[in-house]
OpenMM code with the backbone's topology and positions (N, CA, C; nanometers):
from openmm import Vec3, app, unit

residues = "MET GLN ARG LYS LEU SER ALA GLU GLU SER GLU ASN LEU PHE LYS ILE LEU LYS THR ARG PHE GLU LYS ASN LYS ASN ARG HIS GLU GLY LEU GLU TRP PRO LYS VAL GLN ALA LYS LEU GLU ALA ASN PRO LYS LYS LEU TRP SER LEU ASP ILE MET GLU GLU THR GLY GLY GLU PRO ASP VAL VAL GLY PHE ASP GLU LYS THR LYS GLU PHE ILE PHE TYR ASP CYS SER ALA GLU SER PRO LYS GLU ARG ARG SER PHE CYS TYR ASP ASN GLU ALA LEU VAL ALA ARG LYS LYS PHE LYS PRO ALA ASN SER ALA VAL GLY LEU ALA THR GLU MET GLY ILE GLU ILE LEU THR GLU GLU GLU TYR ARG LYS LEU HIS THR LEU GLY LYS PHE ASP THR LYS THR SER SER TRP LEU LYS THR PRO GLU ASN ILE ARG LYS LEU GLY GLY ALA ILE PHE GLY ASP PHE ARG PHE ASP THR ILE PHE ILE TYR HIS ASN GLY ALA GLU SER TYR TYR GLY GLY ARG GLY PHE ARG GLY VAL LEU LYS VAL".split()
positions = [
    Vec3(0.1005, -0.1221, -0.0030),
    Vec3(0.0380, -0.0050, 0.0240),
    Vec3(0.1079, 0.1577, 0.0273),
    Vec3(0.0478, 0.2052, -0.0652),
    Vec3(0.1365, 0.3430, -0.0469),
    Vec3(0.1280, 0.4388, 0.1037),
    Vec3(0.2226, 0.4761, 0.1232),
    Vec3(0.1770, 0.5487, 0.2802),
    Vec3(0.2140, 0.6761, 0.2386),
    Vec3(0.2082, 0.7170, 0.1092),
    Vec3(0.2136, 0.9052, 0.1269),
    Vec3(0.1133, 0.9652, 0.0328),
    Vec3(0.0825, 1.0566, 0.0905),
    Vec3(-0.0310, 1.1417, -0.0479),
    Vec3(0.0332, 1.2464, -0.0953),
    Vec3(-0.0166, 1.2782, -0.2252),
    Vec3(0.0050, 1.3214, -0.3036),
    Vec3(-0.0163, 1.4975, -0.2272),
    Vec3(0.0554, 1.6260, -0.3241),
    Vec3(-0.0115, 1.7570, -0.2504),
    Vec3(-0.1802, 1.7765, -0.2800),
    Vec3(-0.1824, 1.7178, -0.4040),
    Vec3(-0.3197, 1.7673, -0.3890),
    Vec3(-0.4092, 1.6665, -0.3038),
    Vec3(-0.3969, 1.5382, -0.2685),
    Vec3(-0.4571, 1.4962, -0.1672),
    Vec3(-0.3854, 1.5557, -0.0161),
    Vec3(-0.3415, 1.5463, 0.0399),
    Vec3(-0.2484, 1.6133, 0.1315),
    Vec3(-0.3836, 1.7177, 0.1695),
    Vec3(-0.3730, 1.8212, 0.0741),
    Vec3(-0.4402, 1.9899, 0.0257),
    Vec3(-0.6147, 1.9191, 0.0720),
    Vec3(-0.6518, 1.8428, -0.0176),
    Vec3(-0.8161, 1.8614, -0.0024),
    Vec3(-0.8261, 1.7679, 0.1495),
    Vec3(-0.7223, 1.6641, 0.2340),
    Vec3(-0.7799, 1.6081, 0.3437),
    Vec3(-0.7671, 1.7324, 0.4407),
    Vec3(-0.6662, 1.7965, 0.4366),
    Vec3(-0.6210, 1.9402, 0.5109),
    Vec3(-0.7572, 2.0006, 0.5134),
    Vec3(-0.8318, 2.0265, 0.4346),
    Vec3(-0.9215, 2.0911, 0.4184),
    Vec3(-1.0561, 2.0255, 0.4859),
    Vec3(-1.0815, 1.9336, 0.5166),
    Vec3(-1.1417, 1.7691, 0.5419),
    Vec3(-1.1329, 1.8394, 0.7507),
    Vec3(-1.0534, 1.7831, 0.7656),
    Vec3(-1.0445, 1.8095, 0.8991),
    Vec3(-1.0099, 1.9406, 0.9266),
    Vec3(-0.9741, 2.0292, 0.9093),
    Vec3(-0.9519, 2.1418, 0.9521),
    Vec3(-1.0981, 2.2161, 0.9638),
    Vec3(-1.1903, 2.1619, 0.8750),
    Vec3(-1.3534, 2.1680, 0.8617),
    Vec3(-1.3851, 2.1119, 0.9829),
    Vec3(-1.3525, 2.0165, 0.9789),
    Vec3(-1.4243, 1.9434, 1.1435),
    Vec3(-1.3866, 1.9487, 1.2612),
    Vec3(-1.2558, 2.0387, 1.2620),
    Vec3(-1.1867, 2.0645, 1.3839),
    Vec3(-1.2450, 2.2131, 1.4432),
    Vec3(-1.3080, 2.2705, 1.3477),
    Vec3(-1.3536, 2.3995, 1.3662),
    Vec3(-1.5105, 2.3667, 1.3774),
    Vec3(-1.5849, 2.2527, 1.3589),
    Vec3(-1.7391, 2.2186, 1.3749),
    Vec3(-1.7272, 2.1984, 1.5167),
    Vec3(-1.6107, 2.0855, 1.5339),
    Vec3(-1.6406, 2.0389, 1.6808),
    Vec3(-1.5505, 2.0416, 1.8074),
    Vec3(-1.5318, 2.2224, 1.8309),
    Vec3(-1.4419, 2.2637, 1.9211),
    Vec3(-1.4616, 2.1666, 2.0246),
    Vec3(-1.6025, 2.1037, 2.0994),
    Vec3(-1.6180, 2.0043, 2.2142),
    Vec3(-1.4598, 1.9477, 2.2367),
    Vec3(-1.4679, 1.9242, 2.1018),
    Vec3(-1.3714, 1.7199, 2.1152),
    Vec3(-1.2830, 1.8162, 2.1517),
    Vec3(-1.1910, 1.9321, 2.1146),
    Vec3(-1.0686, 1.9333, 2.1513),
    Vec3(-0.9820, 2.0947, 2.1889),
    Vec3(-1.1320, 2.1490, 2.3349),
    Vec3(-1.0626, 2.2264, 2.3473),
    Vec3(-0.9580, 2.3067, 2.3623),
    Vec3(-0.9186, 2.3970, 2.4306),
    Vec3(-0.7919, 2.4215, 2.4331),
    Vec3(-0.6492, 2.3999, 2.3216),
    Vec3(-0.7119, 2.3400, 2.2085),
    Vec3(-0.6214, 2.2618, 2.1158),
    Vec3(-0.6534, 2.3958, 1.9521),
    Vec3(-0.5331, 2.4157, 1.9375),
    Vec3(-0.5192, 2.4955, 1.7799),
    Vec3(-0.5033, 2.4520, 1.6480),
    Vec3(-0.5667, 2.4526, 1.5439),
    Vec3(-0.5276, 2.3474, 1.3921),
    Vec3(-0.3982, 2.4008, 1.3620),
    Vec3(-0.3558, 2.5305, 1.3703),
    Vec3(-0.2053, 2.5205, 1.3005),
    Vec3(-0.1251, 2.4068, 1.3922),
    Vec3(-0.1042, 2.3844, 1.4947),
    Vec3(0.0300, 2.3184, 1.5867),
    Vec3(-0.0666, 2.1477, 1.4926),
    Vec3(-0.1650, 2.1583, 1.5147),
    Vec3(-0.2429, 1.9869, 1.4541),
    Vec3(-0.1676, 1.9880, 1.3498),
    Vec3(-0.2185, 2.0838, 1.2358),
    Vec3(-0.1612, 2.0536, 1.1053),
    Vec3(0.0244, 2.0408, 1.0949),
    Vec3(0.0896, 2.1345, 1.1288),
    Vec3(0.2157, 2.1229, 1.1647),
    Vec3(0.3129, 1.9490, 1.1811),
    Vec3(0.2321, 1.9165, 1.2720),
    Vec3(0.2680, 1.8014, 1.3267),
    Vec3(0.2106, 1.7090, 1.2666),
    Vec3(0.1016, 1.7058, 1.1596),
    Vec3(0.0633, 1.6367, 1.0734),
    Vec3(0.1651, 1.6505, 0.9408),
    Vec3(0.2159, 1.7237, 0.9208),
    Vec3(0.2914, 1.7522, 0.7993),
    Vec3(0.4556, 1.7452, 0.8160),
    Vec3(0.4620, 1.7264, 0.9275),
    Vec3(0.5953, 1.6519, 1.0189),
    Vec3(0.5368, 1.4417, 0.9760),
    Vec3(0.4852, 1.4478, 0.9382),
    Vec3(0.4451, 1.2863, 0.9513),
    Vec3(0.3599, 1.2257, 0.8446),
    Vec3(0.4159, 1.2361, 0.7082),
    Vec3(0.3573, 1.1559, 0.6442),
    Vec3(0.2749, 1.0459, 0.5789),
    Vec3(0.3032, 0.9490, 0.6799),
    Vec3(0.2721, 0.8146, 0.6982),
    Vec3(0.1391, 0.8168, 0.7850),
    Vec3(0.1390, 0.9389, 0.8845),
    Vec3(0.0228, 0.8830, 1.0257),
    Vec3(-0.0557, 1.0088, 0.9311),
    Vec3(-0.0543, 1.0994, 0.8503),
    Vec3(-0.1615, 1.1957, 0.7515),
    Vec3(-0.1947, 1.1200, 0.6393),
    Vec3(-0.1280, 0.9688, 0.5668),
    Vec3(-0.2047, 0.8455, 0.5145),
    Vec3(-0.2962, 0.7807, 0.5590),
    Vec3(-0.2785, 0.7711, 0.7194),
    Vec3(-0.3678, 0.6633, 0.7943),
    Vec3(-0.5025, 0.7154, 0.7900),
    Vec3(-0.4490, 0.8883, 0.8433),
    Vec3(-0.5754, 0.9780, 0.8469),
    Vec3(-0.6575, 0.9880, 0.7183),
    Vec3(-0.5973, 0.9765, 0.6131),
    Vec3(-0.6736, 0.9241, 0.4785),
    Vec3(-0.7493, 0.8391, 0.5112),
    Vec3(-0.6633, 0.7095, 0.5048),
    Vec3(-0.7521, 0.5794, 0.5125),
    Vec3(-0.8662, 0.5717, 0.6069),
    Vec3(-0.8027, 0.6393, 0.7428),
    Vec3(-0.9581, 0.6341, 0.7932),
    Vec3(-1.0885, 0.7297, 0.7388),
    Vec3(-1.0493, 0.8620, 0.6613),
    Vec3(-1.2043, 0.9153, 0.6305),
    Vec3(-1.2293, 0.8599, 0.5104),
    Vec3(-1.1324, 0.7673, 0.3952),
    Vec3(-1.1359, 0.7032, 0.3011),
    Vec3(-1.3018, 0.6209, 0.3812),
    Vec3(-1.2412, 0.5629, 0.4578),
    Vec3(-1.3428, 0.4350, 0.4625),
    Vec3(-1.4877, 0.5147, 0.6390),
    Vec3(-1.4792, 0.6120, 0.5890),
    Vec3(-1.6307, 0.6759, 0.6854),
    Vec3(-1.5721, 0.6641, 0.8116),
    Vec3(-1.4572, 0.7020, 0.8696),
    Vec3(-1.4673, 0.7018, 0.9694),
    Vec3(-1.4623, 0.8729, 1.0519),
    Vec3(-1.4199, 0.9518, 0.9390),
    Vec3(-1.4254, 1.1182, 0.9894),
    Vec3(-1.3480, 1.1720, 1.1402),
    Vec3(-1.2172, 1.1194, 1.0989),
    Vec3(-1.1410, 1.1131, 1.2443),
    Vec3(-1.1316, 1.2633, 1.2759),
    Vec3(-1.1105, 1.3202, 1.4155),
    Vec3(-1.1319, 1.3980, 1.4510),
    Vec3(-1.0009, 1.4030, 1.5633),
    Vec3(-0.9599, 1.5358, 1.6024),
    Vec3(-0.8645, 1.5407, 1.7277),
    Vec3(-0.9813, 1.5239, 1.8575),
    Vec3(-0.9042, 1.4380, 1.9310),
    Vec3(-0.9839, 1.4585, 2.0809),
    Vec3(-0.9132, 1.4764, 2.1497),
    Vec3(-0.7685, 1.5034, 2.1681),
    Vec3(-0.7163, 1.5338, 2.2856),
    Vec3(-0.5445, 1.5204, 2.2231),
    Vec3(-0.4479, 1.5573, 2.3679),
    Vec3(-0.3273, 1.5583, 2.3413),
    Vec3(-0.2343, 1.5268, 2.4453),
    Vec3(-0.1752, 1.4230, 2.4291),
    Vec3(-0.1173, 1.3857, 2.4985),
    Vec3(-0.0114, 1.4603, 2.5840),
    Vec3(0.0050, 1.5036, 2.6949),
    Vec3(0.0979, 1.5737, 2.7579),
    Vec3(0.2654, 1.4841, 2.7486),
    Vec3(0.2943, 1.3638, 2.8163),
    Vec3(0.4079, 1.3073, 2.8049),
    Vec3(0.4514, 1.2541, 2.6691),
    Vec3(0.3727, 1.2316, 2.5631),
    Vec3(0.4321, 1.1988, 2.4459),
    Vec3(0.4140, 1.3236, 2.3253),
    Vec3(0.3866, 1.4093, 2.3735),
    Vec3(0.3439, 1.5329, 2.2836),
    Vec3(0.3023, 1.4888, 2.2005),
    Vec3(0.1924, 1.4066, 2.1872),
    Vec3(0.0958, 1.3481, 2.0253),
    Vec3(-0.0153, 1.4433, 2.0433),
    Vec3(-0.1158, 1.4250, 1.9196),
    Vec3(-0.2467, 1.4610, 1.9195),
    Vec3(-0.2423, 1.3595, 1.9271),
    Vec3(-0.4370, 1.3282, 1.9557),
    Vec3(-0.4785, 1.1727, 1.9383),
    Vec3(-0.5939, 1.2333, 1.8465),
    Vec3(-0.6438, 1.1295, 1.7471),
    Vec3(-0.7271, 1.1306, 1.6941),
    Vec3(-0.8284, 0.9932, 1.7295),
    Vec3(-0.9562, 1.0456, 1.6998),
    Vec3(-1.0224, 0.9067, 1.7133),
    Vec3(-1.1160, 0.9143, 1.5815),
    Vec3(-1.1793, 0.7827, 1.5618),
    Vec3(-1.3017, 0.8064, 1.4115),
    Vec3(-1.4139, 0.8928, 1.5016),
    Vec3(-1.4491, 0.9706, 1.4380),
    Vec3(-1.5903, 0.9979, 1.5160),
    Vec3(-1.7131, 1.0114, 1.4053),
    Vec3(-1.6872, 0.9504, 1.3497),
    Vec3(-1.8404, 0.9140, 1.2601),
    Vec3(-1.9699, 0.8940, 1.3476),
    Vec3(-2.0666, 0.9250, 1.3392),
    Vec3(-2.2089, 0.8562, 1.3664),
    Vec3(-2.2136, 0.6998, 1.4277),
    Vec3(-2.1875, 0.6487, 1.3112),
    Vec3(-2.2269, 0.4940, 1.3342),
    Vec3(-2.0679, 0.4250, 1.2744),
    Vec3(-2.0369, 0.3279, 1.3506),
    Vec3(-1.9215, 0.2418, 1.3139),
    Vec3(-1.8727, 0.2815, 1.1271),
    Vec3(-1.7620, 0.3159, 1.1429),
    Vec3(-1.7449, 0.3974, 0.9747),
    Vec3(-1.7758, 0.2186, 0.8663),
    Vec3(-1.8374, 0.2681, 0.7764),
    Vec3(-1.9171, 0.2026, 0.7163),
    Vec3(-1.8658, 0.0908, 0.5952),
    Vec3(-1.7288, 0.1704, 0.6109),
    Vec3(-1.6157, 0.0961, 0.4992),
    Vec3(-1.5583, -0.0034, 0.5810),
    Vec3(-1.6146, -0.1024, 0.7151),
    Vec3(-1.5175, -0.1112, 0.8090),
    Vec3(-1.5533, -0.1915, 0.8782),
    Vec3(-1.7310, -0.2236, 0.8055),
    Vec3(-1.7945, -0.3371, 0.9057),
    Vec3(-1.7898, -0.4452, 0.7997),
    Vec3(-1.8681, -0.5531, 0.8795),
    Vec3(-1.8446, -0.6873, 0.8635),
    Vec3(-1.7271, -0.8028, 0.8397),
    Vec3(-1.6224, -0.7385, 0.9632),
    Vec3(-1.5411, -0.8161, 0.9281),
    Vec3(-1.5266, -0.9471, 1.0887),
    Vec3(-1.4350, -0.9968, 1.1151),
    Vec3(-1.4613, -1.0963, 1.2268),
    Vec3(-1.3209, -0.9794, 1.3086),
    Vec3(-1.3191, -1.0447, 1.4323),
    Vec3(-1.2234, -0.9618, 1.5409),
    Vec3(-1.0664, -0.9742, 1.4753),
    Vec3(-0.9905, -1.0660, 1.4905),
    Vec3(-0.8563, -1.0760, 1.4346),
    Vec3(-0.7825, -1.1494, 1.3210),
    Vec3(-0.6899, -1.1679, 1.2313),
    Vec3(-0.6513, -1.2915, 1.1755),
    Vec3(-0.6546, -1.4265, 1.2009),
    Vec3(-0.6351, -1.4317, 1.3447),
    Vec3(-0.6162, -1.5839, 1.4090),
    Vec3(-0.7918, -1.6078, 1.3566),
    Vec3(-0.8537, -1.5317, 1.4070),
    Vec3(-1.0271, -1.5530, 1.4054),
    Vec3(-1.0861, -1.6127, 1.2159),
    Vec3(-0.9906, -1.5063, 1.1293),
    Vec3(-0.9962, -1.5089, 1.0022),
    Vec3(-0.9453, -1.6923, 0.9590),
    Vec3(-0.8480, -1.7061, 0.9885),
    Vec3(-0.7985, -1.8401, 0.9380),
    Vec3(-0.8837, -1.9207, 0.9973),
    Vec3(-0.9776, -1.9079, 1.1255),
    Vec3(-1.0333, -2.0375, 1.2003),
    Vec3(-1.1404, -2.0729, 1.1821),
    Vec3(-1.2079, -1.9618, 1.0548),
    Vec3(-1.3141, -1.9659, 1.0251),
    Vec3(-1.3042, -2.0265, 0.8922),
    Vec3(-1.4030, -2.1252, 0.9190),
    Vec3(-1.4315, -2.2484, 0.7829),
    Vec3(-1.5287, -2.1767, 0.6659),
    Vec3(-1.6376, -2.1286, 0.6638),
    Vec3(-1.7011, -2.1193, 0.5993),
    Vec3(-1.7358, -1.9250, 0.6397),
    Vec3(-1.7642, -1.9166, 0.4953),
    Vec3(-1.8495, -1.7861, 0.4913),
    Vec3(-1.7489, -1.6870, 0.5521),
    Vec3(-1.6289, -1.7132, 0.5122),
    Vec3(-1.5271, -1.5985, 0.5209),
    Vec3(-1.5406, -1.4703, 0.4968),
    Vec3(-1.5153, -1.3649, 0.6576),
    Vec3(-1.5503, -1.2432, 0.5669),
    Vec3(-1.4482, -1.1771, 0.4633),
    Vec3(-1.4028, -1.0592, 0.4464),
    Vec3(-1.3090, -1.0135, 0.3522),
    Vec3(-1.2119, -0.9573, 0.4361),
    Vec3(-1.1671, -0.9209, 0.5528),
    Vec3(-1.0707, -0.9188, 0.6520),
    Vec3(-1.1674, -0.9463, 0.7723),
    Vec3(-0.9853, -0.8800, 0.8711),
    Vec3(-1.0862, -0.8630, 0.9811),
    Vec3(-1.0406, -0.7270, 1.0443),
    Vec3(-1.0818, -0.6981, 1.1857),
    Vec3(-1.0909, -0.5735, 1.2490),
    Vec3(-0.9536, -0.5476, 1.2689),
    Vec3(-0.8667, -0.6081, 1.3528),
    Vec3(-0.7524, -0.6034, 1.3671),
    Vec3(-0.6589, -0.5518, 1.2650),
    Vec3(-0.6452, -0.6786, 1.1565),
    Vec3(-0.6063, -0.7006, 1.0404),
    Vec3(-0.6004, -0.6063, 0.9497),
    Vec3(-0.7300, -0.5133, 0.8980),
    Vec3(-0.7332, -0.4216, 0.8260),
    Vec3(-0.6887, -0.2611, 0.9062),
    Vec3(-0.6855, -0.2672, 1.0665),
    Vec3(-0.6734, -0.1230, 1.1511),
    Vec3(-0.4917, -0.1386, 1.1194),
    Vec3(-0.4575, -0.2948, 1.1176),
    Vec3(-0.2640, -0.2961, 1.1310),
    Vec3(-0.2854, -0.2138, 0.9784),
    Vec3(-0.3028, -0.2607, 0.8807),
    Vec3(-0.2600, -0.2009, 0.7317),
    Vec3(-0.3064, -0.0579, 0.7119),
    Vec3(-0.3976, 0.0067, 0.7944),
    Vec3(-0.4250, 0.1258, 0.8002),
    Vec3(-0.3120, 0.1918, 0.8745),
    Vec3(-0.2777, 0.1439, 0.9417),
    Vec3(-0.0991, 0.1962, 1.0877),
    Vec3(-0.2269, 0.2923, 1.1556),
    Vec3(-0.3425, 0.2223, 1.2304),
    Vec3(-0.3898, 0.2699, 1.3447),
    Vec3(-0.3980, 0.1218, 1.4241),
    Vec3(-0.4852, 0.1795, 1.5768),
    Vec3(-0.5286, 0.0932, 1.6562),
    Vec3(-0.6709, 0.1355, 1.6725),
    Vec3(-0.7033, -0.0162, 1.7083),
    Vec3(-0.8923, -0.0472, 1.7574),
    Vec3(-0.8831, 0.0285, 1.8796),
    Vec3(-1.0295, 0.1017, 1.8999),
    Vec3(-1.0042, 0.1699, 2.0509),
    Vec3(-1.0307, 0.0654, 2.1484),
    Vec3(-0.9814, 0.0894, 2.2439),
    Vec3(-0.9784, 0.0530, 2.4057),
    Vec3(-1.1237, 0.0503, 2.4637),
    Vec3(-1.1515, -0.0380, 2.5375),
    Vec3(-1.3355, 0.0224, 2.6475),
    Vec3(-1.2638, 0.1241, 2.6758),
    Vec3(-1.1486, 0.1739, 2.7281),
    Vec3(-1.2018, 0.2758, 2.7947),
    Vec3(-1.1325, 0.4186, 2.6820),
    Vec3(-1.1046, 0.4199, 2.5878),
    Vec3(-1.1269, 0.4869, 2.4777),
    Vec3(-1.2930, 0.5371, 2.4135),
    Vec3(-1.3266, 0.3905, 2.4266),
    Vec3(-1.4883, 0.4225, 2.3427),
    Vec3(-1.5602, 0.4880, 2.4523),
    Vec3(-1.4994, 0.4413, 2.6060),
    Vec3(-1.5824, 0.5494, 2.6767),
    Vec3(-1.5684, 0.6738, 2.6667),
    Vec3(-1.4565, 0.7376, 2.6180),
    Vec3(-1.4405, 0.8687, 2.6180),
    Vec3(-1.4420, 0.8678, 2.4982),
    Vec3(-1.4691, 0.8635, 2.3857),
    Vec3(-1.5556, 0.8576, 2.2957),
    Vec3(-1.6962, 0.9377, 2.2935),
    Vec3(-1.7630, 0.8831, 2.4556),
    Vec3(-1.8745, 0.8429, 2.4355),
    Vec3(-1.9388, 0.9677, 2.5230),
    Vec3(-1.8020, 1.0502, 2.6042),
    Vec3(-1.8033, 1.1855, 2.6139),
    Vec3(-1.8286, 1.3030, 2.5472),
    Vec3(-1.7865, 1.2830, 2.4258),
    Vec3(-1.7736, 1.4144, 2.2915),
    Vec3(-1.9279, 1.3402, 2.2622),
    Vec3(-2.0115, 1.2756, 2.2270),
    Vec3(-2.1560, 1.2828, 2.1674),
    Vec3(-2.2227, 1.1501, 2.1675),
    Vec3(-2.2768, 1.1299, 2.0520),
    Vec3(-2.3671, 0.9973, 2.0822),
    Vec3(-2.2779, 0.9146, 1.9465),
    Vec3(-2.2260, 0.7798, 2.0142),
    Vec3(-2.1647, 0.7268, 1.8646),
    Vec3(-2.3021, 0.5710, 1.9142),
    Vec3(-2.2590, 0.5097, 1.7827),
    Vec3(-2.2895, 0.3662, 1.7737),
    Vec3(-2.4269, 0.3794, 1.8051),
    Vec3(-2.5216, 0.4363, 1.7870),
    Vec3(-2.6992, 0.4122, 1.8241),
    Vec3(-2.7248, 0.3200, 1.7322),
    Vec3(-2.7125, 0.2365, 1.6023),
    Vec3(-2.8016, 0.1866, 1.5449),
    Vec3(-2.6430, 0.0868, 1.4967),
    Vec3(-2.5108, 0.0587, 1.5422),
    Vec3(-2.4140, -0.0021, 1.4459),
    Vec3(-2.3298, -0.0563, 1.6244),
    Vec3(-2.2166, -0.1276, 1.6011),
    Vec3(-2.1482, -0.1693, 1.7249),
    Vec3(-2.0214, -0.1555, 1.6515),
    Vec3(-1.9249, -0.1345, 1.7445),
    Vec3(-1.7533, -0.1383, 1.7321),
    Vec3(-1.6921, -0.2550, 1.7844),
    Vec3(-1.6378, -0.3391, 1.7357),
    Vec3(-1.5417, -0.4310, 1.7980),
    Vec3(-1.4289, -0.3388, 1.9213),
    Vec3(-1.3686, -0.3408, 1.9981),
    Vec3(-1.2965, -0.3051, 2.0670),
    Vec3(-1.1782, -0.3817, 2.0924),
    Vec3(-1.0389, -0.3272, 2.0988),
    Vec3(-0.9188, -0.3724, 2.1661),
    Vec3(-0.9469, -0.4802, 2.3063),
    Vec3(-0.9800, -0.6314, 2.2702),
    Vec3(-1.0172, -0.6952, 2.3352),
    Vec3(-0.8676, -0.7308, 2.4588),
    Vec3(-0.9291, -0.8112, 2.6028),
    Vec3(-0.7777, -0.8091, 2.6600),
    Vec3(-0.7439, -0.9420, 2.5920),
    Vec3(-0.6109, -0.9402, 2.6264),
    Vec3(-0.5818, -1.1377, 2.6112),
    Vec3(-0.6455, -1.2071, 2.6705),
    Vec3(-0.6901, -1.2250, 2.7846),
    Vec3(-0.7265, -1.3463, 2.8795),
    Vec3(-0.8557, -1.3459, 2.8226),
    Vec3(-0.9204, -1.2708, 2.7494),
    Vec3(-1.0887, -1.3101, 2.6766),
    Vec3(-1.0412, -1.3387, 2.5011),
    Vec3(-0.9642, -1.2874, 2.4974),
    Vec3(-0.8956, -1.3206, 2.3801),
    Vec3(-0.8574, -1.4996, 2.3253),
    Vec3(-0.7941, -1.5287, 2.4771),
    Vec3(-0.7259, -1.6536, 2.4156),
    Vec3(-0.8210, -1.7579, 2.4528),
    Vec3(-0.9411, -1.7212, 2.4911),
    Vec3(-1.0596, -1.8088, 2.5380),
    Vec3(-1.1455, -1.7737, 2.4175),
    Vec3(-1.0842, -1.7611, 2.2920),
    Vec3(-1.1921, -1.7183, 2.1707),
    Vec3(-1.2503, -1.6469, 2.1685),
    Vec3(-1.3139, -1.5310, 2.2779),
    Vec3(-1.3593, -1.4634, 2.2469),
    Vec3(-1.3059, -1.3123, 2.2174),
    Vec3(-1.3832, -1.2243, 2.2007),
    Vec3(-1.3506, -1.0465, 2.1949),
    Vec3(-1.4767, -0.9672, 2.1925),
    Vec3(-1.4724, -0.8281, 2.2488),
    Vec3(-1.5597, -0.7569, 2.3192),
    Vec3(-1.5985, -0.6367, 2.1817),
    Vec3(-1.7016, -0.6086, 2.2038),
    Vec3(-1.7655, -0.4811, 2.1262),
    Vec3(-1.8676, -0.3865, 2.1933),
    Vec3(-1.8702, -0.2589, 2.1549),
    Vec3(-1.9621, -0.2099, 2.2118),
    Vec3(-2.0672, -0.1171, 2.1643),
    Vec3(-2.1557, -0.0669, 2.2209),
    Vec3(-2.2705, -0.0146, 2.1339),
    Vec3(-2.3267, 0.0743, 2.2439),
    Vec3(-2.4170, 0.2005, 2.1508),
    Vec3(-2.4285, 0.3031, 2.3190),
    Vec3(-2.6644, 0.2476, 2.2542),
    Vec3(-2.7467, 0.2238, 2.3733),
    Vec3(-2.8594, 0.1864, 2.3193),
    Vec3(-2.9146, 0.2710, 2.4988),
    Vec3(-3.0542, 0.2701, 2.4670),
    Vec3(-3.0725, 0.3454, 2.5428),
    Vec3(-3.0040, 0.4126, 2.6701),
    Vec3(-2.9691, 0.5501, 2.6227),
    Vec3(-2.9336, 0.6436, 2.6612),
    Vec3(-2.7489, 0.5341, 2.7752),
    Vec3(-2.7134, 0.4533, 2.7621),
    Vec3(-2.5994, 0.3746, 2.8079),
    Vec3(-2.5067, 0.3379, 2.6972),
    Vec3(-2.3498, 0.2947, 2.7819),
    Vec3(-2.2891, 0.2061, 2.6381),
    Vec3(-2.2680, 0.0991, 2.7158),
    Vec3(-2.3020, 0.0024, 2.6090),
    Vec3(-2.3295, -0.1227, 2.6381),
    Vec3(-2.1345, -0.1874, 2.5938),
    Vec3(-2.1284, -0.3094, 2.6597),
    Vec3(-2.0271, -0.3572, 2.6606),
    Vec3(-2.0054, -0.5253, 2.6405),
    Vec3(-2.0303, -0.5843, 2.5345),
    Vec3(-2.0679, -0.7312, 2.5128),
    Vec3(-1.9342, -0.8444, 2.4789),
    Vec3(-1.9997, -0.9078, 2.4321),
    Vec3(-1.8682, -1.0553, 2.4050),
    Vec3(-1.9724, -1.1421, 2.2884),
    Vec3(-1.8627, -1.1762, 2.2011),
    Vec3(-1.8680, -1.2509, 2.0960),
    Vec3(-1.7765, -1.3733, 2.0549),
    Vec3(-1.8054, -1.3885, 2.0332),
    Vec3(-1.6793, -1.4899, 1.9508),
    Vec3(-1.5974, -1.4382, 1.8591),
    Vec3(-1.4491, -1.4472, 1.8171),
    Vec3(-1.4111, -1.3769, 1.7334),
    Vec3(-1.4080, -1.3628, 1.6094),
    Vec3(-1.4544, -1.5019, 1.5770),
    Vec3(-1.5291, -1.5502, 1.4699),
    Vec3(-1.6065, -1.4971, 1.4002),
    Vec3(-1.7246, -1.4526, 1.4807),
    Vec3(-1.7997, -1.4110, 1.4589),
    Vec3(-1.7912, -1.2571, 1.3825),
    Vec3(-1.9357, -1.2068, 1.2730),
    Vec3(-1.8958, -1.0687, 1.2135),
    Vec3(-2.0743, -1.0489, 1.1670),
    Vec3(-2.1258, -0.8855, 1.1211),
    Vec3(-2.2120, -0.8684, 1.1271),
    Vec3(-2.2019, -0.7602, 1.0307),
    Vec3(-2.2926, -0.7210, 0.9997),
    Vec3(-2.2999, -0.6277, 0.8866),
    Vec3(-2.3248, -0.5055, 0.9642),
    Vec3(-2.3545, -0.4947, 1.0772),
    Vec3(-2.3269, -0.3657, 1.1339),
    Vec3(-2.2678, -0.3435, 1.2722),
    Vec3(-2.1388, -0.4436, 1.2346),
    Vec3(-2.0521, -0.3821, 1.3509),
    Vec3(-1.9072, -0.3733, 1.2705),
    Vec3(-1.8472, -0.2638, 1.3510),
    Vec3(-1.7441, -0.2830, 1.2022),
    Vec3(-1.6142, -0.2230, 1.3552),
    Vec3(-1.5340, -0.1518, 1.3267),
    Vec3(-1.4422, -0.1146, 1.4397),
    Vec3(-1.3994, 0.0797, 1.4259),
    Vec3(-1.3626, 0.1285, 1.5267),
    Vec3(-1.2759, 0.2107, 1.5297),
    Vec3(-1.1759, 0.2606, 1.5935),
    Vec3(-1.1242, 0.3728, 1.4811),
    Vec3(-0.9684, 0.3389, 1.5335),
    Vec3(-0.9226, 0.4956, 1.5966),
    Vec3(-0.7569, 0.4475, 1.6789),
    Vec3(-0.7696, 0.6017, 1.7420),
    Vec3(-0.6102, 0.5963, 1.6378),
    Vec3(-0.5643, 0.6899, 1.6798),
    Vec3(-0.4113, 0.7621, 1.5655),
    Vec3(-0.3470, 0.8238, 1.6539),
    Vec3(-0.2457, 0.8214, 1.7393),
    Vec3(-0.1455, 0.9423, 1.7378),
    Vec3(-0.0496, 0.9734, 1.6701),
    Vec3(-0.0562, 1.1342, 1.6659),
    Vec3(0.0600, 1.1943, 1.5883),
    Vec3(0.1167, 1.3198, 1.6389),
] * unit.nanometer
topology = app.Topology()
chain = topology.addChain("A")
for resn in residues:
    res = topology.addResidue(resn, chain)
    for name in ("N", "CA", "C"):
        topology.addAtom(name, app.Element.getBySymbol(name[0]), res)
């Protein structure tokens, strides 16, 4: 996969990201767009990852700044689980184990190809402090190793004004379940 955007692609992505940044100031109070853009310009591989997040329907936006690492934190902020990242089982191990009706990919596999991580349960809960997400869909979450070793995986959604975290077999996949990513730049 190509890991660098052309000048025109970069310019188009910056316009989208800046517009979203300005429209959703509640997600990143105290942060300034010029600093975010400068950091992105210095990290073309990360910009490429953001472009793929955008292309697959994630609507990435800045949700914080890590003072320790001096990195901006982007989450997929689409209202529902990103459309082009649905109908995948949890990880490559589950994909290989599935004998019939294999999905096109796994959530962890595609996230790795995109250069992002799947949201953890903690990050998913933080996302919901910024708005209502996954009211009709659900999203795979980074699964603790002890659960994964037993064949399971976790996912979350938002119903009845509550965040629900559930479990399923890692091999399962559904048209309404995708995954949300996090990228630090």
